[in-house]
C-alpha positions as CSV (number, residue, x, y, z in Angstrom):
1,M,1.1,-7.3,-10.8
2,V,4.3,-9.3,-11.0
3,T,7.1,-8.9,-8.4
4,V,10.6,-8.7,-9.9
5,K,13.4,-9.4,-7.5
6,F,17.2,-8.6,-8.0
7,F,20.1,-10.3,-6.3
8,A,23.8,-9.8,-5.8
9,T,25.6,-7.4,-8.1
10,L,22.3,-6.8,-10.1
11,R,20.7,-5.4,-6.8
12,K,23.6,-3.1,-6.5
13,A,23.4,-1.9,-10.2
14,T,19.7,-1.1,-10.0
15,G,19.8,0.3,-6.4
16,V,16.6,-1.7,-5.5
17,K,15.7,-5.1,-4.1
18,S,12.5,-5.5,-6.1
19,Y,9.9,-3.7,-8.1
20,E,6.3,-4.3,-9.3
21,S,5.7,-4.9,-13.1
22,S,2.7,-5.4,-15.3
23,A,4.8,-7.1,-18.0
24,A,3.1,-10.1,-19.7
25,S,6.4,-12.2,-20.3
26,V,9.9,-12.6,-19.0
27,G,11.2,-11.0,-22.2
28,A,9.0,-7.9,-21.5
29,V,10.4,-7.7,-18.0
30,L,14.0,-7.9,-19.3
31,K,13.3,-5.0,-21.8
32,E,11.7,-3.0,-19.0
33,I,14.7,-3.4,-16.8
34,E,17.1,-2.3,-19.6
35,K,15.0,0.8,-20.2
36,G,14.4,1.6,-16.6
37,Y,17.8,0.9,-15.0
38,G,20.2,1.6,-17.8
39,E,23.3,0.1,-19.2
40,D,24.9,-0.9,-15.9
41,A,22.0,-3.1,-15.0
42,H,21.9,-4.5,-18.6
43,R,25.6,-5.3,-18.3
44,H,25.0,-7.3,-15.1
45,M,22.1,-9.2,-16.7
46,K,24.2,-11.2,-19.2
47,N,24.1,-14.8,-18.4
48,C,21.6,-14.4,-15.4
49,N,19.6,-17.2,-14.0
50,I,16.0,-16.2,-14.1
51,L,13.4,-18.1,-12.1
52,V,9.6,-17.7,-12.2
53,N,8.0,-18.8,-9.0
54,G,11.1,-20.7,-8.3
55,R,11.4,-22.5,-11.7
56,N,14.2,-21.8,-14.0
57,I,12.9,-20.3,-17.3
58,G,15.2,-22.6,-19.2
59,Y,12.7,-25.4,-18.2
60,L,9.7,-23.4,-19.1
61,K,9.5,-21.3,-22.3
62,G,12.5,-19.1,-21.8
63,K,12.0,-15.5,-22.4
64,R,8.6,-16.2,-23.9
65,T,7.4,-17.5,-20.5
66,R,4.0,-15.8,-19.7
67,L,3.5,-14.0,-16.4
68,N,0.3,-13.9,-14.4
69,D,-0.8,-11.7,-11.6
70,G,1.0,-12.7,-8.3
71,D,4.0,-14.3,-10.1
72,E,7.5,-13.7,-8.8
73,V,10.5,-13.2,-11.2
74,S,13.8,-13.6,-9.5
75,I,17.0,-12.6,-11.3
76,F,20.5,-13.9,-10.2
77,P,23.5,-12.7,-12.0
78,P,26.4,-15.2,-12.2
79,L,28.6,-15.5,-9.1
80,A,32.3,-16.2,-8.9
81,G,34.5,-17.3,-6.2
82,G,36.2,-20.3,-4.8
């Protein structure tokens, strides 16, 4: 199983801090979130930073990044402030 963690406004939109997934790729996790948590969560996920085991997927294989048992996917929506 893979642990998927939500942060900031995405945590509020989903109503959970994390969940367990059996998805095989980051793209599959994103589709799972959209189906399971609805439009509000999907709206908050635009332009998110996604890390797999602390590494940004932009430096891996993007949404095609494969996931293995025990991996941790962290999803951070953009933050604003000053």
